[in-house]
GUTI-539699 format. One record per residue (C-alpha): residue number from 1; residue in three letters; x, y, z. Coordinates in steps of 0.5 Angstrom, whole numbers. Example, Ala and Ser with C-alpha at 12.3 -4.5 7.8 and 13.67 -1.06 7.14 Angstrom:
k/r/X/Y/Z
1/ALA/25/-9/16 $
2/SER/27/-2/14 $
This chain:
k/r/X/Y/Z
1/MET/13/-40/53 $
2/LYS/12/-35/48 $
3/ILE/18/-36/45 $
4/PHE/16/-43/43 $
5/GLU/9/-41/41 $
6/HIS/12/-35/36 $
7/LEU/17/-41/33 $
8/ASP/11/-46/32 $
9/ASP/6/-40/30 $
10/SER/12/-38/24 $
11/ILE/11/-45/21 $
12/ASP/6/-44/16 $
13/LEU/2/-50/14 $
14/PRO/-4/-50/9 $
15/GLU/-11/-51/12 $
16/ASP/-11/-59/11 $
17/GLU/-4/-60/14 $
18/ALA/-6/-55/20 $
19/MET/-12/-60/21 $
20/VAL/-8/-66/21 $
21/PHE/-3/-63/26 $
22/ASP/-8/-61/30 $
23/SER/-11/-68/31 $
24/VAL/-5/-71/32 $
25/ARG/-3/-66/38 $
26/ALA/-10/-68/41 $
27/LEU/-9/-75/40 $
28/ALA/-2/-74/43 $
29/ARG/-4/-70/49 $
30/ASP/-11/-74/51 $
31/LYS/-9/-81/49 $
32/ILE/-1/-83/48 $
33/THR/2/-78/54 $
34/PRO/-3/-82/59 $
35/ARG/0/-89/57 $
36/ALA/7/-87/56 $
37/ALA/10/-89/63 $
38/ALA/6/-95/63 $
39/TYR/9/-97/57 $
40/ASP/16/-95/59 $
41/GLN/15/-99/65 $
42/SER/13/-106/62 $
43/GLY/17/-105/55 $
44/ASP/10/-108/51 $
45/PHE/9/-106/44 $
46/PRO/4/-100/44 $
47/TRP/-1/-103/39 $
48/ASP/-7/-99/42 $
49/ASN/-2/-92/40 $
50/VAL/-1/-95/33 $
51/SER/-8/-97/32 $
52/ASP/-10/-90/34 $
53/ILE/-5/-87/30 $
54/ASN/-8/-91/24 $
55/SER/-15/-89/26 $
56/LEU/-12/-82/23 $
57/GLY/-9/-85/17 $
58/LEU/-2/-82/19 $
59/ASN/2/-87/14 $
60/ALA/-2/-84/8 $
61/MET/1/-77/9 $
62/PHE/8/-79/6 $
63/VAL/5/-84/1 $
64/PRO/3/-81/-6 $
65/GLU/-4/-80/-8 $
66/SER/-4/-85/-13 $
67/TYR/-3/-90/-8 $
68/ASP/-8/-89/-3 $
69/GLY/-4/-83/0 $
70/ALA/-5/-76/2 $
71/ALA/2/-74/0 $
72/LEU/3/-68/5 $
73/SER/9/-64/6 $
74/TYR/15/-66/10 $
75/THR/14/-60/14 $
76/VAL/8/-63/17 $
77/TYR/11/-70/18 $
78/LEU/16/-67/22 $
79/ARG/12/-63/26 $
80/CYS/8/-70/27 $
81/VAL/14/-74/29 $
82/ARG/16/-68/34 $
83/GLU/9/-68/37 $
84/ILE/8/-76/38 $
85/SER/15/-76/41 $
86/LYS/14/-71/46 $
87/ALA/8/-75/48 $
88/CYS/12/-82/48 $
89/ALA/19/-83/45 $
90/ALA/18/-90/43 $
91/THR/11/-89/40 $
92/GLY/15/-83/36 $
93/VAL/20/-88/34 $
94/ILE/15/-93/31 $
95/TRP/11/-89/27 $
96/ALA/17/-85/24 $
97/THR/21/-92/22 $
98/ASN/15/-93/17 $
99/PHE/17/-87/13 $
100/HIS/25/-88/14 $
101/ALA/24/-95/11 $
102/MET/18/-94/6 $
103/LYS/21/-87/3 $
104/PRO/26/-91/-1 $
105/VAL/20/-95/-4 $
106/ILE/17/-89/-6 $
107/ASP/23/-86/-9 $
108/PHE/26/-92/-12 $
109/GLY/21/-97/-13 $
110/ASP/18/-99/-20 $
111/GLU/11/-99/-21 $
112/VAL/9/-106/-19 $
113/GLN/13/-105/-13 $
114/LYS/9/-99/-11 $
115/GLN/2/-102/-13 $
116/ARG/3/-108/-9 $
117/ILE/6/-104/-2 $
118/LEU/4/-97/-2 $
119/PRO/-3/-98/-1 $
120/LYS/-2/-103/5 $
121/VAL/3/-98/8 $
122/ALA/-2/-92/7 $
123/ALA/-7/-96/11 $
124/GLY/-3/-97/17 $
125/ALA/2/-103/15 $
126/LEU/9/-102/19 $
127/ALA/16/-103/16 $
128/SER/23/-103/18 $
129/LEU/30/-100/16 $
130/CYS/35/-106/16 $
131/ILE/42/-103/16 $
132/THR/46/-105/22 $
133/GLU/50/-111/23 $
134/PRO/55/-114/28 $
135/ASP/61/-111/24 $
136/ALA/57/-105/20 $
137/GLY/55/-100/24 $
138/SER/56/-93/22 $
139/ASP/60/-96/16 $
140/ALA/55/-99/13 $
141/THR/59/-101/7 $
142/ALA/62/-107/12 $
143/MET/56/-111/12 $
144/ARG/56/-118/10 $
145/THR/49/-120/9 $
146/SER/49/-123/2 $
147/PHE/44/-123/-4 $
148/THR/45/-129/-9 $
149/PRO/41/-129/-15 $
150/ASP/38/-136/-17 $
151/ARG/34/-135/-23 $
152/ASP/27/-131/-22 $
153/SER/29/-131/-14 $
154/ILE/34/-128/-9 $
155/VAL/37/-132/-4 $
156/VAL/39/-128/3 $
157/ASN/43/-130/8 $
158/GLY/46/-126/14 $
159/GLY/43/-122/20 $
160/LYS/42/-115/22 $
161/LEU/42/-112/29 $
162/PHE/38/-107/33 $
163/ILE/32/-106/28 $
164/SER/27/-102/30 $
165/ASN/20/-105/29 $
166/GLY/23/-112/29 $
167/GLY/18/-117/30 $
168/ALA/12/-112/29 $
169/SER/13/-110/22 $
170/ASP/10/-112/15 $
171/PHE/15/-110/11 $
172/TYR/23/-110/12 $
173/LEU/28/-106/7 $
174/VAL/34/-110/8 $
175/PHE/41/-107/5 $
176/GLY/46/-112/3 $
177/LYS/52/-114/-2 $
178/TRP/50/-117/-9 $
179/SER/54/-123/-9 $
180/GLU/56/-122/-17 $
181/ILE/59/-116/-15 $
182/GLY/66/-116/-12 $
183/ASP/67/-109/-10 $
184/PRO/64/-108/-3 $
185/ARG/61/-101/-4 $
186/ALA/59/-102/-11 $
187/ALA/56/-109/-9 $
188/MET/51/-106/-4 $
189/SER/44/-107/-6 $
190/ALA/37/-107/-3 $
191/VAL/31/-112/-2 $
192/ILE/24/-112/1 $
193/ILE/23/-118/5 $
194/GLU/16/-119/8 $
195/LYS/14/-122/14 $
196/ASP/13/-129/15 $
197/THR/18/-131/9 $
198/PRO/21/-138/10 $
199/GLY/28/-137/12 $
200/PHE/27/-130/16 $
201/SER/27/-130/23 $
202/VAL/26/-125/29 $
203/GLY/31/-125/35 $
204/ARG/29/-124/42 $
205/LYS/27/-116/44 $
206/GLU/33/-112/47 $
207/ASP/32/-110/54 $
208/LYS/34/-102/53 $
209/MET/35/-96/57 $
210/GLY/30/-92/54 $
211/ILE/25/-92/48 $
212/ARG/23/-99/52 $
213/ALA/16/-100/48 $
214/SER/19/-99/41 $
215/ALA/21/-106/39 $
216/THR/29/-107/37 $
217/THR/31/-114/35 $
218/PRO/36/-118/31 $
219/LEU/34/-121/25 $
220/THR/37/-127/21 $
221/PHE/36/-129/14 $
222/GLU/38/-137/13 $
223/ASN/37/-138/5 $
224/CYS/31/-134/5 $
225/ARG/28/-134/-2 $
226/ILE/25/-128/-4 $
227/PRO/22/-126/-11 $
228/ARG/27/-122/-16 $
229/GLU/22/-117/-17 $
230/ASN/23/-115/-9 $
231/LEU/30/-112/-11 $
232/LEU/29/-105/-10 $
233/GLY/33/-101/-16 $
234/ALA/38/-105/-20 $
235/PRO/44/-109/-17 $
236/GLY/49/-104/-14 $
237/ASP/44/-99/-13 $
238/GLY/44/-100/-5 $
239/LEU/49/-94/-3 $
240/LYS/45/-89/-7 $
241/ILE/39/-91/-4 $
242/LEU/42/-92/3 $
243/LEU/45/-85/3 $
244/SER/38/-82/0 $
245/SER/34/-85/5 $
246/LEU/39/-83/11 $
247/ASN/39/-76/8 $
248/LYS/31/-76/9 $
249/SER/31/-80/16 $
250/ARG/36/-76/20 $
251/PRO/32/-70/20 $
252/SER/26/-74/22 $
253/VAL/31/-77/28 $
254/ALA/32/-69/30 $
255/ALA/25/-68/30 $
256/HIS/24/-74/35 $
257/ALA/30/-71/39 $
258/LEU/27/-64/39 $
259/GLY/20/-67/42 $
260/ILE/24/-70/48 $
261/ALA/27/-64/49 $
262/ARG/21/-60/49 $
263/ALA/18/-64/54 $
264/ALA/24/-64/58 $
265/PHE/24/-57/58 $
266/GLU/17/-56/59 $
267/ASP/17/-60/65 $
268/ALA/23/-57/68 $
269/VAL/20/-50/67 $
270/ALA/13/-52/71 $
271/TYR/17/-55/76 $
272/ILE/22/-50/78 $
273/ASN/16/-45/78 $
274/GLN/13/-48/84 $
275/ARG/19/-51/87 $
276/LYS/21/-47/93 $
277/GLN/28/-46/97 $
278/SER/29/-41/103 $
279/GLY/21/-39/102 $
280/SER/22/-37/94 $
281/PRO/21/-41/88 $
282/ILE/28/-43/85 $
283/ILE/27/-40/78 $
284/GLY/28/-34/82 $
285/PHE/36/-36/83 $
286/GLN/41/-33/78 $
287/GLY/44/-40/77 $
288/VAL/38/-43/75 $
289/GLN/36/-37/70 $
290/PHE/42/-38/67 $
291/MET/41/-46/66 $
292/LEU/34/-44/63 $
293/ALA/37/-39/58 $
294/ASP/42/-44/55 $
295/MET/36/-49/55 $
296/ALA/31/-45/51 $
297/THR/36/-41/47 $
298/ASP/39/-48/44 $
299/LEU/32/-51/43 $
300/ALA/30/-45/40 $
301/MET/36/-45/35 $
302/CYS/35/-52/34 $
303/GLU/28/-52/32 $
304/SER/29/-46/27 $
305/TRP/34/-50/24 $
306/LEU/29/-56/23 $
307/TRP/24/-52/20 $
308/HIS/30/-49/15 $
309/VAL/32/-56/13 $
310/ALA/24/-58/12 $
311/ARG/24/-53/7 $
312/MET/30/-55/3 $
313/VAL/27/-62/3 $
314/ASP/20/-59/1 $
315/SER/23/-55/-5 $
316/ASN/27/-61/-7 $
317/ALA/34/-58/-6 $
318/PRO/39/-62/-10 $
319/ASP/43/-63/-4 $
320/PHE/42/-62/4 $
321/SER/46/-68/6 $
322/ALA/51/-63/11 $
323/GLU/45/-59/13 $
324/ALA/41/-66/15 $
325/SER/48/-68/19 $
326/MET/48/-62/22 $
327/LEU/41/-62/25 $
328/LYS/41/-69/27 $
329/MET/48/-68/31 $
330/ARG/46/-62/34 $
331/ALA/39/-64/36 $
332/ALA/41/-70/39 $
333/ASP/46/-67/43 $
334/VAL/41/-61/45 $
335/ALA/36/-66/47 $
336/MET/41/-70/52 $
337/ARG/43/-64/55 $
338/ILE/36/-61/56 $
339/ALA/34/-68/59 $
340/THR/40/-68/63 $
341/ASP/39/-61/66 $
342/ALA/32/-62/67 $
343/VAL/33/-68/72 $
344/GLN/38/-63/75 $
345/LEU/33/-58/76 $
346/HIS/28/-63/79 $
347/GLY/34/-65/84 $
348/GLY/32/-72/88 $
349/TYR/25/-72/85 $
350/GLY/29/-72/78 $
351/TYR/32/-79/79 $
352/ILE/25/-82/81 $
353/LYS/21/-85/76 $
354/GLU/15/-82/78 $
355/TYR/17/-76/74 $
356/ARG/17/-76/67 $
357/VAL/24/-73/66 $
358/GLU/28/-79/69 $
359/ARG/25/-83/63 $
360/LEU/26/-77/58 $
361/MET/33/-77/60 $
362/ARG/34/-85/58 $
363/ASP/30/-84/52 $
364/ALA/34/-78/49 $
365/LYS/41/-82/49 $
366/ILE/39/-86/43 $
367/CYS/39/-80/39 $
368/GLN/46/-79/39 $
369/ILE/48/-86/37 $
370/TRP/43/-88/32 $
371/GLU/43/-86/24 $
372/GLY/50/-85/25 $
373/ALA/54/-83/31 $
374/ASN/55/-76/33 $
375/GLN/62/-77/32 $
376/ILE/61/-79/25 $
377/HIS/57/-73/23 $
378/ARG/62/-69/26 $
379/GLN/67/-72/21 $
380/TYR/63/-71/15 $
381/ILE/61/-64/17 $
382/GLY/68/-62/17 $
383/ARG/70/-66/11 $
384/THR/65/-62/7 $
385/PHE/70/-56/8 $
386/ILE/76/-59/5 $
387/GLU/77/-55/-2 $
388/LYS/78/-60/-8 $
């Protein structure tokens, strides 16, 4: 594994961030990994994993210091997402979703909103990013959830699907249409809804193929009345906020996918070194070596691009949307391919739940679907080369 040791060693973190990452790696190895199979089987929400993550204060790493945070780099955040996801993909989703949902509050919220919400996030509050609807998936502008102003309040009506951390979150960043703006793109807006708000309800937890311990639910808003001060930005700022959010959440999804891929690759290498056929370890067979070479090369190249995009974010690059799409798309495909090949290399044992690769293959699939299906990303990337 020297290739990946060299790659990991090339990420130059400051001493304080390196210490944070080391503590996360130890937590993932000693506590989260041993629990993962049981949580996959039961589908129960891993509150003890969340508690252990909060004991390290990990939410604080992306919250500014003025709101009780630590404001560490995006690079160390991605390293932690990858490490937690390698241990338990469902727990990786739960923790990373906090960043996806609350980074827009950091970037676009007013001072009152930040003072009220961000210290709670830094202390460990959970959050959800609420975009998808029955008729609005990759085309978010087709959403029908409505925000109707009523003096000092906003009345929310509609519903959302496939919301991560649904029912477990303290804060929900919800996108919808401002009722007084006719143009569907210009009408997109964003509000913050807190748990237990009257008129807000959480539906049945979905029984999923993978990331089973991560709560995924529909949400319903029936004349849900929230204070006008819960509007993020101004009416009509929603599309700008959404695109900014996705540009930073897609590399996080890629880190999640690459954590799954790294786990599958390591399991495959360990297995084929000890599994024998005709008296010899199967890693000595040329066909197996060819598979391994492709898996290792794709994984190393994708991880290198992950750290390239992380540096772009940390250096405040003005536009990295195409790079983020390329990363999310390729990392998701690589994770699915490596997990599938890991099952193949395990033979019949790969199809049995006793071996982790069976779970990793199921966990990997969602990475090709959410945060924009990979077909949408290919279309977007291709369009960036049209000369205007």
